[in-house]
All heavy atoms as a GROMACS GRO file, in nm:
protein
  634
    1MET      N    1   0.249  -0.100  -1.277
    1MET     CA    2   0.221   0.007  -1.182
    1MET      C    3   0.117   0.102  -1.242
    1MET      O    4   0.125   0.138  -1.360
    1MET     CB    5   0.348   0.086  -1.151
    1MET     CG    6   0.450   0.010  -1.071
    1MET     SD    7   0.596   0.108  -1.030
    1MET     CE    8   0.534   0.203  -0.895
    2THR      N    9   0.026   0.142  -1.159
    2THR     CA   10  -0.076   0.234  -1.205
    2THR      C   11  -0.023   0.377  -1.200
    2THR      O   12   0.084   0.404  -1.145
    2THR     CB   13  -0.202   0.224  -1.116
    2THR    OG1   14  -0.169   0.267  -0.985
    2THR    CG2   15  -0.256   0.083  -1.114
    3LYS      N   16  -0.099   0.467  -1.257
    3LYS     CA   17  -0.060   0.608  -1.263
    3LYS      C   18  -0.042   0.668  -1.123
    3LYS      O   19   0.054   0.742  -1.099
    3LYS     CB   20  -0.166   0.684  -1.342
    3LYS     CG   21  -0.136   0.829  -1.363
    3LYS     CD   22  -0.245   0.894  -1.444
    3LYS     CE   23  -0.220   1.042  -1.457
    3LYS     NZ   24  -0.328   1.110  -1.531
    4LEU      N   25  -0.132   0.636  -1.031
    4LEU     CA   26  -0.122   0.691  -0.896
    4LEU      C   27  -0.008   0.628  -0.817
    4LEU      O   28   0.051   0.694  -0.730
    4LEU     CB   29  -0.254   0.674  -0.822
    4LEU     CG   30  -0.365   0.770  -0.865
    4LEU    CD1   31  -0.491   0.746  -0.785
    4LEU    CD2   32  -0.322   0.914  -0.852
    5GLN      N   33   0.026   0.503  -0.844
    5GLN     CA   34   0.141   0.442  -0.779
    5GLN      C   35   0.270   0.510  -0.822
    5GLN      O   36   0.358   0.534  -0.740
    5GLN     CB   37   0.149   0.292  -0.810
    5GLN     CG   38   0.046   0.210  -0.739
    5GLN     CD   39   0.050   0.065  -0.783
    5GLN    OE1   40   0.086   0.034  -0.896
    5GLN    NE2   41   0.010  -0.024  -0.693
    6VAL      N   42   0.279   0.544  -0.949
    6VAL     CA   43   0.396   0.616  -1.000
    6VAL      C   44   0.401   0.755  -0.938
    6VAL      O   45   0.508   0.802  -0.897
    6VAL     CB   46   0.393   0.624  -1.154
    6VAL    CG1   47   0.501   0.716  -1.206
    6VAL    CG2   48   0.405   0.486  -1.215
    7LYS      N   49   0.287   0.820  -0.927
    7LYS     CA   50   0.280   0.954  -0.868
    7LYS      C   51   0.323   0.950  -0.720
    7LYS      O   52   0.398   1.037  -0.674
    7LYS     CB   53   0.138   1.007  -0.879
    7LYS     CG   54   0.124   1.154  -0.863
    7LYS     CD   55  -0.020   1.196  -0.895
    7LYS     CE   56  -0.028   1.342  -0.917
    7LYS     NZ   57  -0.164   1.384  -0.955
    8ALA      N   58   0.279   0.849  -0.646
    8ALA     CA   59   0.319   0.834  -0.506
    8ALA      C   60   0.469   0.811  -0.495
    8ALA      O   61   0.536   0.866  -0.408
    8ALA     CB   62   0.242   0.719  -0.441
    9PHE      N   63   0.524   0.730  -0.584
    9PHE     CA   64   0.668   0.704  -0.585
    9PHE      C   65   0.747   0.831  -0.614
    9PHE      O   66   0.847   0.859  -0.549
    9PHE     CB   67   0.701   0.596  -0.689
    9PHE     CG   68   0.848   0.572  -0.703
    9PHE    CD1   69   0.918   0.502  -0.605
    9PHE    CD2   70   0.919   0.619  -0.812
    9PHE    CE1   71   1.054   0.480  -0.617
    9PHE    CE2   72   1.054   0.598  -0.825
    9PHE     CZ   73   1.122   0.528  -0.727
   10VAL      N   74   0.700   0.910  -0.708
   10VAL     CA   75   0.768   1.035  -0.743
   10VAL      C   76   0.761   1.134  -0.627
   10VAL      O   77   0.861   1.200  -0.595
   10VAL     CB   78   0.709   1.096  -0.873
   10VAL    CG1   79   0.760   1.237  -0.897
   10VAL    CG2   80   0.741   1.007  -0.992
   11PHE      N   81   0.646   1.146  -0.562
   11PHE     CA   82   0.634   1.232  -0.444
   11PHE      C   83   0.734   1.192  -0.336
   11PHE      O   84   0.803   1.275  -0.278
   11PHE     CB   85   0.493   1.226  -0.385
   11PHE     CG   86   0.387   1.302  -0.460
   11PHE    CD1   87   0.254   1.276  -0.438
   11PHE    CD2   88   0.420   1.400  -0.552
   11PHE    CE1   89   0.155   1.344  -0.506
   11PHE    CE2   90   0.322   1.470  -0.620
   11PHE     CZ   91   0.190   1.442  -0.597
   12GLN      N   92   0.741   1.062  -0.310
   12GLN     CA   93   0.832   1.012  -0.206
   12GLN      C   94   0.977   1.036  -0.245
   12GLN      O   95   1.058   1.076  -0.161
   12GLN     CB   96   0.806   0.863  -0.183
   12GLN     CG   97   0.874   0.809  -0.062
   12GLN     CD   98   0.809   0.682  -0.014
   12GLN    OE1   99   0.693   0.657  -0.040
   12GLN    NE2  100   0.885   0.602   0.057
   13LEU      N  101   1.010   1.017  -0.370
   13LEU     CA  102   1.146   1.039  -0.418
   13LEU      C  103   1.186   1.186  -0.407
   13LEU      O  104   1.296   1.218  -0.361
   13LEU     CB  105   1.160   0.992  -0.563
   13LEU     CG  106   1.297   1.005  -0.626
   13LEU    CD1  107   1.396   0.912  -0.556
   13LEU    CD2  108   1.290   0.973  -0.774
   14ILE      N  109   1.096   1.276  -0.446
   14ILE     CA  110   1.126   1.419  -0.440
   14ILE      C  111   1.144   1.464  -0.294
   14ILE      O  112   1.238   1.538  -0.263
   14ILE     CB  113   1.016   1.500  -0.510
   14ILE    CG1  114   1.025   1.478  -0.661
   14ILE    CG2  115   1.027   1.648  -0.478
   14ILE    CD1  116   0.908   1.535  -0.739
   15CYS      N  117   1.055   1.420  -0.206
   15CYS     CA  118   1.067   1.458  -0.064
   15CYS      C  119   1.197   1.408  -0.005
   15CYS      O  120   1.267   1.480   0.067
   15CYS     CB  121   0.948   1.405   0.014
   15CYS     SG  122   0.794   1.488  -0.023
   16PHE      N  123   1.233   1.283  -0.034
   16PHE     CA  124   1.357   1.229   0.018
   16PHE      C  125   1.477   1.304  -0.039
   16PHE      O  126   1.571   1.336   0.034
   16PHE     CB  127   1.370   1.080  -0.014
   16PHE     CG  128   1.505   1.025   0.020
   16PHE    CD1  129   1.538   0.997   0.151
   16PHE    CD2  130   1.601   1.004  -0.078
   16PHE    CE1  131   1.664   0.949   0.184
   16PHE    CE2  132   1.726   0.957  -0.046
   16PHE     CZ  133   1.758   0.929   0.085
   17ALA      N  134   1.475   1.333  -0.169
   17ALA     CA  135   1.588   1.401  -0.232
   17ALA      C  136   1.610   1.540  -0.172
   17ALA      O  137   1.725   1.579  -0.145
   17ALA     CB  138   1.566   1.410  -0.383
   18VAL      N  139   1.503   1.613  -0.150
   18VAL     CA  140   1.515   1.747  -0.091
   18VAL      C  141   1.574   1.738   0.049
   18VAL      O  142   1.666   1.814   0.084
   18VAL     CB  143   1.378   1.818  -0.090
   18VAL    CG1  144   1.380   1.941  -0.003
   18VAL    CG2  145   1.336   1.852  -0.232
   19LEU      N  146   1.524   1.646   0.130
   19LEU     CA  147   1.576   1.631   0.266
   19LEU      C  148   1.720   1.581   0.264
   19LEU      O  149   1.804   1.626   0.344
   19LEU     CB  150   1.488   1.536   0.346
   19LEU     CG  151   1.355   1.594   0.391
   19LEU    CD1  152   1.266   1.486   0.450
   19LEU    CD2  153   1.377   1.704   0.493
   20PHE      N  154   1.752   1.487   0.176
   20PHE     CA  155   1.888   1.433   0.170
   20PHE      C  156   1.989   1.540   0.132
   20PHE      O  157   2.093   1.556   0.196
   20PHE     CB  158   1.895   1.318   0.069
   20PHE     CG  159   2.034   1.265   0.048
   20PHE    CD1  160   2.091   1.182   0.140
   20PHE    CD2  161   2.106   1.301  -0.065
   20PHE    CE1  162   2.221   1.133   0.122
   20PHE    CE2  163   2.234   1.254  -0.085
   20PHE     CZ  164   2.292   1.170   0.009
   21ILE      N  165   1.959   1.617   0.027
   21ILE     CA  166   2.052   1.720  -0.018
   21ILE      C  167   2.068   1.829   0.089
   21ILE      O  168   2.179   1.873   0.119
   21ILE     CB  169   2.005   1.779  -0.153
   21ILE    CG1  170   2.018   1.673  -0.262
   21ILE    CG2  171   2.085   1.903  -0.190
   21ILE    CD1  172   1.951   1.708  -0.392
   22GLY      N  173   1.957   1.871   0.148
   22GLY     CA  174   1.964   1.971   0.253
   22GLY      C  175   2.043   1.923   0.374
   22GLY      O  176   2.129   1.995   0.427
   23MET      N  177   2.017   1.801   0.417
   23MET     CA  178   2.089   1.747   0.532
   23MET      C  179   2.236   1.724   0.501
   23MET      O  180   2.321   1.739   0.588
   23MET     CB  181   2.024   1.617   0.579
   23MET     CG  182   1.894   1.636   0.651
   23MET     SD  183   1.899   1.755   0.788
   23MET     CE  184   2.021   1.682   0.892
   24ARG      N  185   2.266   1.688   0.379
   24ARG     CA  186   2.407   1.666   0.341
   24ARG      C  187   2.488   1.796   0.358
   24ARG      O  188   2.597   1.794   0.414
   24ARG     CB  189   2.415   1.617   0.197
   24ARG     CG  190   2.555   1.584   0.152
   24ARG     CD  191   2.552   1.510   0.020
   24ARG     NE  192   2.678   1.516  -0.052
   24ARG     CZ  193   2.784   1.443  -0.024
   24ARG    NH1  194   2.778   1.357   0.075
   24ARG    NH2  195   2.894   1.454  -0.094
   25PHE      N  196   2.432   1.906   0.310
   25PHE     CA  197   2.500   2.034   0.326
   25PHE      C  198   2.509   2.076   0.473
   25PHE      O  199   2.612   2.126   0.519
   25PHE     CB  200   2.433   2.143   0.244
   25PHE     CG  201   2.459   2.130   0.097
   25PHE    CD1  202   2.354   2.112   0.009
   25PHE    CD2  203   2.588   2.134   0.046
   25PHE    CE1  204   2.378   2.098  -0.127
   25PHE    CE2  205   2.613   2.121  -0.090
   25PHE     CZ  206   2.508   2.104  -0.176
   26LEU      N  207   2.402   2.056   0.549
   26LEU     CA  208   2.402   2.092   0.691
   26LEU      C  209   2.502   2.008   0.771
   26LEU      O  210   2.575   2.062   0.856
   26LEU     CB  211   2.262   2.078   0.751
   26LEU     CG  212   2.160   2.181   0.707
   26LEU    CD1  213   2.023   2.146   0.763
   26LEU    CD2  214   2.202   2.320   0.752
   27VAL      N  215   2.505   1.879   0.745
   27VAL     CA  216   2.598   1.792   0.817
   27VAL      C  217   2.742   1.827   0.781
   27VAL      O  218   2.830   1.832   0.867
   27VAL     CB  219   2.568   1.643   0.786
   27VAL    CG1  220   2.680   1.553   0.835
   27VAL    CG2  221   2.436   1.602   0.848
   28GLU      N  222   2.765   1.854   0.653
   28GLU     CA  223   2.901   1.888   0.610
   28GLU      C  224   2.949   2.019   0.673
   28GLU      O  225   3.065   2.031   0.712
   28GLU     CB  226   2.904   1.899   0.458
   28GLU     CG  227   3.041   1.910   0.398
   28GLU     CD  228   3.037   1.901   0.246
   28GLU    OE1  229   2.927   1.893   0.188
   28GLU    OE2  230   3.145   1.902   0.187
   29LYS      N  231   2.859   2.115   0.683
   29LYS     CA  232   2.898   2.247   0.732
   29LYS      C  233   2.907   2.254   0.885
   29LYS      O  234   2.998   2.316   0.938
   29LYS     CB  235   2.798   2.351   0.682
   29LYS     CG  236   2.836   2.493   0.718
   29LYS     CD  237   2.750   2.592   0.643
   29LYS     CE  238   2.781   2.732   0.684
   29LYS     NZ  239   2.877   2.797   0.599
   30TYR      N  240   2.812   2.191   0.955
   30TYR     CA  241   2.800   2.211   1.099
   30TYR      C  242   2.844   2.092   1.185
   30TYR      O  243   2.822   2.093   1.305
   30TYR     CB  244   2.657   2.249   1.136
   30TYR     CG  245   2.617   2.383   1.078
   30TYR    CD1  246   2.524   2.391   0.975
   30TYR    CD2  247   2.674   2.499   1.126
   30TYR    CE1  248   2.488   2.514   0.922
   30TYR    CE2  249   2.639   2.622   1.073
   30TYR     CZ  250   2.546   2.628   0.971
   30TYR     OH  251   2.512   2.748   0.918
   31SER      N  252   2.901   1.990   1.127
   31SER     CA  253   2.950   1.879   1.209
   31SER      C  254   3.095   1.850   1.176
   31SER      O  255   3.148   1.897   1.076
   31SER     CB  256   2.864   1.754   1.188
   31SER     OG  257   2.894   1.695   1.065
   32SER      N  258   3.156   1.769   1.257
   32SER     CA  259   3.296   1.734   1.234
   32SER      C  260   3.309   1.602   1.158
   32SER      O  261   3.418   1.547   1.152
   32SER     CB  262   3.369   1.726   1.368
   32SER     OG  263   3.310   1.626   1.447
   33LEU      N  264   3.200   1.553   1.102
   33LEU     CA  265   3.206   1.429   1.026
   33LEU      C  266   3.280   1.452   0.895
   33LEU      O  267   3.278   1.562   0.839
   33LEU     CB  268   3.066   1.377   0.998
   33LEU     CG  269   2.982   1.337   1.118
   33LEU    CD1  270   2.843   1.299   1.075
   33LEU    CD2  271   3.047   1.223   1.193
   34SER      N  272   3.341   1.346   0.843
   34SER     CA  273   3.412   1.358   0.715
   34SER      C  274   3.399   1.228   0.638
   34SER      O  275   3.364   1.124   0.694
   34SER     CB  276   3.560   1.390   0.739
   34SER     OG  277   3.621   1.284   0.809
   35GLY      N  278   3.427   1.235   0.511
   35GLY     CA  279   3.428   1.117   0.426
   35GLY      C  280   3.291   1.055   0.408
   35GLY      O  281   3.192   1.122   0.380
   36PHE      N  282   3.287   0.923   0.424
   36PHE     CA  283   3.167   0.844   0.401
   36PHE      C  284   3.054   0.875   0.499
   36PHE      O  285   2.937   0.852   0.469
   36PHE     CB  286   3.206   0.696   0.410
   36PHE     CG  287   3.092   0.600   0.392
   36PHE    CD1  288   3.031   0.586   0.270
   36PHE    CD2  289   3.045   0.526   0.499
   36PHE    CE1  290   2.926   0.499   0.253
   36PHE    CE2  291   2.940   0.439   0.484
   36PHE     CZ  292   2.880   0.425   0.360
   37TRP      N  293   3.087   0.928   0.616
   37TRP     CA  294   2.987   0.951   0.720
   37TRP      C  295   2.891   1.064   0.688
   37TRP      O  296   2.778   1.066   0.738
   37TRP     CB  297   3.056   0.976   0.854
   37TRP     CG  298   3.128   0.853   0.899
   37TRP    CD1  299   3.263   0.835   0.899
   37TRP    CD2  300   3.070   0.732   0.945
   37TRP    NE1  301   3.293   0.710   0.944
   37TRP    CE2  302   3.176   0.644   0.973
   37TRP    CE3  303   2.940   0.690   0.966
   37TRP    CZ2  304   3.153   0.516   1.020
   37TRP    CZ3  305   2.918   0.562   1.014
   37TRP    CH2  306   3.024   0.477   1.040
   38ILE      N  307   2.932   1.158   0.605
   38ILE     CA  308   2.843   1.271   0.569
   38ILE      C  309   2.721   1.221   0.491
   38ILE      O  310   2.608   1.246   0.532
   38ILE     CB  311   2.921   1.380   0.493
   38ILE    CG1  312   3.025   1.442   0.585
   38ILE    CG2  313   2.826   1.487   0.440
   38ILE    CD1  314   3.122   1.535   0.514
   39PRO      N  315   2.739   1.152   0.378
   39PRO     CA  316   2.620   1.106   0.307
   39PRO      C  317   2.542   0.997   0.382
   39PRO      O  318   2.420   0.989   0.370
   39PRO     CB  319   2.673   1.052   0.174
   39PRO     CG  320   2.818   1.029   0.195
   39PRO     CD  321   2.860   1.125   0.301
   40LEU      N  322   2.611   0.916   0.461
   40LEU     CA  323   2.542   0.813   0.539
   40LEU      C  324   2.449   0.876   0.642
   40LEU      O  325   2.333   0.834   0.658
   40LEU     CB  326   2.642   0.721   0.608
   40LEU     CG  327   2.581   0.605   0.685
   40LEU    CD1  328   2.512   0.509   0.590
   40LEU    CD2  329   2.687   0.535   0.765
   41THR      N  330   2.497   0.979   0.711
   41THR     CA  331   2.414   1.050   0.809
   41THR      C  332   2.297   1.120   0.741
   41THR      O  333   2.184   1.115   0.789
   41THR     CB  334   2.500   1.152   0.886
   41THR    OG1  335   2.610   1.084   0.946
   41THR    CG2  336   2.419   1.222   0.992
   42ALA      N  337   2.324   1.185   0.627
   42ALA     CA  338   2.217   1.253   0.554
   42ALA      C  339   2.112   1.152   0.504
   42ALA      O  340   1.993   1.181   0.506
   42ALA     CB  341   2.275   1.330   0.436
   43PHE      N  342   2.157   1.034   0.462
   43PHE     CA  343   2.065   0.929   0.418
   43PHE      C  344   1.974   0.884   0.532
   43PHE      O  345   1.853   0.871   0.514
   43PHE     CB  346   2.143   0.810   0.362
   43PHE     CG  347   2.058   0.690   0.333
   43PHE    CD1  348   1.980   0.685   0.219
   43PHE    CD2  349   2.055   0.584   0.420
   43PHE    CE1  350   1.900   0.575   0.193
   43PHE    CE2  351   1.976   0.473   0.396
   43PHE     CZ  352   1.898   0.469   0.281
   44MET      N  353   2.032   0.859   0.648
   44MET     CA  354   1.954   0.813   0.762
   44MET      C  355   1.852   0.917   0.806
   44MET      O  356   1.735   0.885   0.830
   44MET     CB  357   2.046   0.776   0.879
   44MET     CG  358   2.135   0.657   0.853
   44MET     SD  359   2.045   0.509   0.810
   44MET     CE  360   1.961   0.476   0.962
   45VAL      N  361   1.894   1.042   0.815
   45VAL     CA  362   1.802   1.149   0.856
   45VAL      C  363   1.693   1.168   0.750
   45VAL      O  364   1.575   1.184   0.783
   45VAL     CB  365   1.879   1.280   0.882
   45VAL    CG1  366   1.784   1.396   0.904
   45VAL    CG2  367   1.972   1.264   1.001
   46GLY      N  368   1.731   1.167   0.622
   46GLY     CA  369   1.633   1.182   0.516
   46GLY      C  370   1.531   1.069   0.514
   46GLY      O  371   1.413   1.091   0.491
   47THR      N  372   1.576   0.947   0.540
   47THR     CA  373   1.486   0.833   0.544
   47THR      C  374   1.388   0.843   0.658
   47THR      O  375   1.269   0.813   0.643
   47THR     CB  376   1.567   0.702   0.557
   47THR    OG1  377   1.657   0.691   0.447
   47THR    CG2  378   1.477   0.581   0.559
   48ILE      N  379   1.433   0.888   0.772
   48ILE     CA  380   1.345   0.898   0.890
   48ILE      C  381   1.247   1.014   0.876
   48ILE      O  382   1.129   1.001   0.908
   48ILE     CB  383   1.429   0.912   1.018
   48ILE    CG1  384   1.505   0.781   1.042
   48ILE    CG2  385   1.342   0.948   1.137
   48ILE    CD1  386   1.609   0.790   1.149
   49LEU      N  387   1.293   1.129   0.826
   49LEU     CA  388   1.209   1.249   0.823
   49LEU      C  389   1.118   1.261   0.700
   49LEU      O  390   1.023   1.340   0.702
   49LEU     CB  391   1.297   1.374   0.833
   49LEU     CG  392   1.372   1.392   0.964
   49LEU    CD1  393   1.451   1.522   0.960
   49LEU    CD2  394   1.278   1.390   1.083
   50ALA      N  395   1.147   1.190   0.592
   50ALA     CA  396   1.068   1.203   0.470
   50ALA      C  397   0.929   1.142   0.489
   50ALA      O  398   0.915   1.036   0.550
   50ALA     CB  399   1.139   1.134   0.354
   51PRO      N  400   0.826   1.208   0.435
   51PRO     CA  401   0.692   1.150   0.442
   51PRO      C  402   0.682   1.026   0.354
   51PRO      O  403   0.752   1.012   0.255
   51PRO     CB  404   0.601   1.262   0.392
   51PRO     CG  405   0.689   1.352   0.316
   51PRO     CD  406   0.827   1.338   0.370
   52LYS      N  407   0.593   0.935   0.393
   52LYS     CA  408   0.572   0.812   0.318
   52LYS      C  409   0.441   0.824   0.241
   52LYS      O  410   0.337   0.855   0.296
   52LYS     CB  411   0.564   0.691   0.412
   52LYS     CG  412   0.673   0.681   0.516
   52LYS     CD  413   0.812   0.675   0.457
   52LYS     CE  414   0.915   0.654   0.563
   52LYS     NZ  415   0.997   0.766   0.596
   53PHE      N  416   0.446   0.797   0.110
   53PHE     CA  417   0.329   0.803   0.024
   53PHE      C  418   0.296   0.663  -0.024
   53PHE      O  419   0.385   0.582  -0.050
   53PHE     CB  420   0.356   0.892  -0.098
   53PHE     CG  421   0.377   1.036  -0.064
   53PHE    CD1  422   0.503   1.085  -0.036
   53PHE    CD2  423   0.270   1.123  -0.057
   53PHE    CE1  424   0.524   1.218  -0.006
   53PHE    CE2  425   0.289   1.257  -0.026
   53PHE     CZ  426   0.416   1.304   0.000
   54GLN      N  427   0.164   0.634  -0.037
   54GLN     CA  428   0.122   0.504  -0.086
   54GLN      C  429  -0.010   0.516  -0.160
   54GLN      O  430  -0.101   0.585  -0.113
   54GLN     CB  431   0.108   0.406   0.030
   54GLN     CG  432   0.082   0.265  -0.015
   54GLN     CD  433   0.086   0.167   0.100
   54GLN    OE1  434   0.089   0.207   0.216
   54GLN    NE2  435   0.085   0.040   0.069
   55ALA      N  436  -0.020   0.449  -0.273
   55ALA     CA  437  -0.145   0.445  -0.350
   55ALA      C  438  -0.222   0.321  -0.305
   55ALA      O  439  -0.168   0.210  -0.303
   55ALA     CB  440  -0.116   0.438  -0.498
   56VAL      N  441  -0.349   0.341  -0.269
   56VAL     CA  442  -0.432   0.232  -0.217
   56VAL      C  443  -0.563   0.229  -0.293
   56VAL      O  444  -0.624   0.334  -0.318
   56VAL     CB  445  -0.459   0.254  -0.066
   56VAL    CG1  446  -0.551   0.147  -0.011
   56VAL    CG2  447  -0.330   0.258   0.011
   57LYS      N  448  -0.608   0.108  -0.327
   57LYS     CA  449  -0.739   0.093  -0.392
   57LYS      C  450  -0.846   0.088  -0.284
   57LYS      O  451  -0.840   0.006  -0.193
   57LYS     CB  452  -0.742  -0.034  -0.476
   57LYS     CG  453  -0.654  -0.028  -0.597
   57LYS     CD  454  -0.664  -0.152  -0.680
   57LYS     CE  455  -0.567  -0.140  -0.796
   57LYS     NZ  456  -0.567  -0.260  -0.878
   58THR      N  457  -0.943   0.179  -0.294
   58THR     CA  458  -1.054   0.184  -0.199
   58THR      C  459  -1.183   0.159  -0.274
   58THR      O  460  -1.183   0.139  -0.396
   58THR     CB  461  -1.059   0.322  -0.128
   58THR    OG1  462  -1.085   0.422  -0.226
   58THR    CG2  463  -0.930   0.352  -0.055
   59ASN      N  464  -1.295   0.164  -0.203
   59ASN     CA  465  -1.426   0.147  -0.268
   59ASN      C  466  -1.456   0.263  -0.362
   59ASN      O  467  -1.532   0.249  -0.457
   59ASN     CB  468  -1.536   0.136  -0.162
   59ASN     CG  469  -1.523   0.007  -0.084
   59ASN    OD1  470  -1.466  -0.091  -0.132
   59ASN    ND2  471  -1.574   0.007   0.039
   60ASP      N  472  -1.399   0.381  -0.333
   60ASP     CA  473  -1.422   0.500  -0.415
   60ASP      C  474  -1.322   0.510  -0.530
   60ASP      O  475  -1.322   0.608  -0.602
   60ASP     CB  476  -1.411   0.626  -0.330
   60ASP     CG  477  -1.515   0.628  -0.219
   60ASP    OD1  478  -1.624   0.570  -0.239
   60ASP    OD2  479  -1.488   0.688  -0.114
   61GLY      N  480  -1.233   0.414  -0.545
   61GLY     CA  481  -1.130   0.419  -0.647
   61GLY      C  482  -0.993   0.426  -0.582
   61GLY      O  483  -0.979   0.417  -0.460
   62GLU      N  484  -0.891   0.443  -0.663
   62GLU     CA  485  -0.756   0.447  -0.610
   62GLU      C  486  -0.724   0.587  -0.558
   62GLU      O  487  -0.756   0.687  -0.621
   62GLU     CB  488  -0.657   0.408  -0.720
   62GLU     CG  489  -0.521   0.371  -0.668
   62GLU     CD  490  -0.434   0.310  -0.775
   62GLU    OE1  491  -0.456   0.337  -0.894
   62GLU    OE2  492  -0.342   0.237  -0.737
   63LYS      N  493  -0.659   0.592  -0.440
   63LYS     CA  494  -0.624   0.720  -0.377
   63LYS      C  495  -0.482   0.713  -0.324
   63LYS      O  496  -0.429   0.606  -0.297
   63LYS     CB  497  -0.720   0.750  -0.262
   63LYS     CG  498  -0.863   0.770  -0.305
   63LYS     CD  499  -0.950   0.803  -0.188
   63LYS     CE  500  -1.093   0.822  -0.235
   63LYS     NZ  501  -1.182   0.859  -0.127
   64ILE      N  502  -0.421   0.832  -0.308
   64ILE     CA  503  -0.288   0.842  -0.250
   64ILE      C  504  -0.300   0.889  -0.106
   64ILE      O  505  -0.369   0.987  -0.078
   64ILE     CB  506  -0.199   0.939  -0.331
   64ILE    CG1  507  -0.178   0.888  -0.472
   64ILE    CG2  508  -0.065   0.958  -0.262
   64ILE    CD1  509  -0.096   0.980  -0.560
   65PHE      N  510  -0.231   0.819  -0.017
   65PHE     CA  511  -0.230   0.854   0.124
   65PHE      C  512  -0.087   0.886   0.166
   65PHE      O  513   0.009   0.833   0.111
   65PHE     CB  514  -0.284   0.740   0.209
   65PHE     CG  515  -0.431   0.716   0.189
   65PHE    CD1  516  -0.476   0.620   0.101
   65PHE    CD2  517  -0.525   0.790   0.259
   65PHE    CE1  518  -0.610   0.597   0.081
   65PHE    CE2  519  -0.660   0.768   0.241
   65PHE     CZ  520  -0.703   0.671   0.152
   66MET      N  521  -0.076   0.974   0.268
   66MET     CA  522   0.055   1.015   0.318
   66MET      C  523   0.060   0.997   0.470
   66MET      O  524  -0.036   1.031   0.539
   66MET     CB  525   0.081   1.162   0.285
   66MET     CG  526   0.211   1.214   0.342
   66MET     SD  527   0.232   1.391   0.323
   66MET     CE  528   0.128   1.452   0.453
   67LYS      N  529   0.172   0.946   0.517
   67LYS     CA  530   0.198   0.936   0.660
   67LYS      C  531   0.331   1.004   0.686
   67LYS      O  532   0.429   0.982   0.614
   67LYS     CB  533   0.206   0.790   0.704
   67LYS     CG  534   0.224   0.773   0.851
   67LYS     CD  535   0.223   0.628   0.891
   67LYS     CE  536   0.240   0.617   1.041
   67LYS     NZ  537   0.244   0.478   1.085
   68TRP      N  538   0.332   1.091   0.788
   68TRP     CA  539   0.453   1.167   0.817
   68TRP      C  540   0.474   1.173   0.967
   68TRP      O  541   0.379   1.174   1.045
   68TRP     CB  542   0.441   1.307   0.758
   68TRP     CG  543   0.569   1.382   0.746
   68TRP    CD1  544   0.695   1.332   0.745
   68TRP    CD2  545   0.583   1.523   0.732
   68TRP    NE1  546   0.787   1.432   0.730
   68TRP    CE2  547   0.720   1.551   0.722
   68TRP    CE3  548   0.493   1.627   0.727
   68TRP    CZ2  549   0.768   1.680   0.708
   68TRP    CZ3  550   0.541   1.755   0.712
   68TRP    CH2  551   0.678   1.781   0.702
   69LEU      N  552   0.597   1.180   1.006
   69LEU     CA  553   0.634   1.182   1.146
   69LEU      C  554   0.574   1.302   1.219
   69LEU      O  555   0.537   1.292   1.336
   69LEU     CB  556   0.788   1.186   1.157
   69LEU     CG  557   0.850   1.187   1.295
   69LEU    CD1  558   0.821   1.056   1.366
   69LEU    CD2  559   1.000   1.206   1.284
   70PHE      N  560   0.560   1.415   1.152
   70PHE     CA  561   0.515   1.539   1.215
   70PHE      C  562   0.365   1.562   1.206
   70PHE      O  563   0.315   1.663   1.254
   70PHE     CB  564   0.589   1.658   1.154
   70PHE     CG  565   0.737   1.646   1.168
   70PHE    CD1  566   0.818   1.628   1.058
   70PHE    CD2  567   0.796   1.652   1.293
   70PHE    CE1  568   0.956   1.616   1.071
   70PHE    CE2  569   0.933   1.640   1.308
   70PHE     CZ  570   1.013   1.622   1.197
   71ILE      N  571   0.292   1.471   1.143
   71ILE     CA  572   0.147   1.483   1.130
   71ILE      C  573   0.084   1.359   1.193
   71ILE      O  574   0.124   1.247   1.163
   71ILE     CB  575   0.103   1.494   0.982
   71ILE    CG1  576   0.157   1.622   0.921
   71ILE    CG2  577  -0.048   1.491   0.971
   71ILE    CD1  578   0.126   1.635   0.773
   72LYS      N  579  -0.014   1.381   1.279
   72LYS     CA  580  -0.080   1.270   1.345
   72LYS      C  581  -0.175   1.201   1.247
   72LYS      O  582  -0.256   1.266   1.182
   72LYS     CB  583  -0.157   1.321   1.467
   72LYS     CG  584  -0.217   1.211   1.549
   72LYS     CD  585  -0.282   1.268   1.673
   72LYS     CE  586  -0.344   1.157   1.756
   72LYS     NZ  587  -0.409   1.209   1.875
   73GLY      N  588  -0.165   1.072   1.236
   73GLY     CA  589  -0.255   0.996   1.152
   73GLY      C  590  -0.210   0.992   1.006
   73GLY      O  591  -0.098   1.024   0.972
   74ILE      N  592  -0.305   0.951   0.923
   74ILE     CA  593  -0.280   0.937   0.779
   74ILE      C  594  -0.367   1.037   0.705
   74ILE      O  595  -0.486   1.048   0.733
   74ILE     CB  596  -0.312   0.793   0.734
   74ILE    CG1  597  -0.219   0.695   0.806
   74ILE    CG2  598  -0.297   0.779   0.584
   74ILE    CD1  599  -0.254   0.550   0.784
   75LYS      N  600  -0.308   1.108   0.609
   75LYS     CA  601  -0.382   1.208   0.532
   75LYS      C  602  -0.406   1.159   0.390
   75LYS      O  603  -0.315   1.100   0.329
   75LYS     CB  604  -0.306   1.338   0.527
   75LYS     CG  605  -0.290   1.405   0.661
   75LYS     CD  606  -0.335   1.544   0.654
   75LYS     CE  607  -0.332   1.602   0.793
   75LYS     NZ  608  -0.397   1.723   0.803
   76GLU      N  609  -0.523   1.188   0.337
   76GLU     CA  610  -0.554   1.155   0.197
   76GLU      C  611  -0.503   1.268   0.109
   76GLU      O  612  -0.536   1.384   0.132
   76GLU     CB  613  -0.703   1.136   0.179
   76GLU     CG  614  -0.741   1.104   0.038
   76GLU     CD  615  -0.891   1.091   0.020
   76GLU    OE1  616  -0.962   1.060   0.118
   76GLU    OE2  617  -0.937   1.116  -0.092
   77ILE      N  618  -0.424   1.235   0.009
   77ILE     CA  619  -0.369   1.335  -0.082
   77ILE      C  620  -0.460   1.351  -0.204
   77ILE      O  621  -0.496   1.461  -0.241
   77ILE     CB  622  -0.227   1.298  -0.127
   77ILE    CG1  623  -0.134   1.283  -0.007
   77ILE    CG2  624  -0.172   1.399  -0.225
   77ILE    CD1  625  -0.116   1.410   0.071
   78LYS      N  626  -0.495   1.241  -0.265
   78LYS     CA  627  -0.579   1.246  -0.386
   78LYS      C  628  -0.658   1.121  -0.401
   78LYS      O  629  -0.619   1.015  -0.375
   78LYS     CB  630  -0.491   1.266  -0.508
   78LYS     CG  631  -0.564   1.303  -0.631
   78LYS     CD  632  -0.470   1.349  -0.738
   78LYS     CE  633  -0.548   1.406  -0.853
   78LYS     NZ  634  -0.465   1.446  -0.961
   0.00000   0.00000   0.00000
């Protein structure tokens, strides 16, 4: 794995972790779910809402791109 691929993976992991932890607390507090359903629901929501990062080799060199549900199109990160 190249340096930018690792960076893209870390970005994706951090975004998912923040959404997962936040959703876990929200689901636990504001829903009637219990047991295994709390982390499962938080996982599904975190997976859907987290931005996707990918390192791609272009003619200008390797770059990181991001695609997110709330942003139209694909954005270049670096």
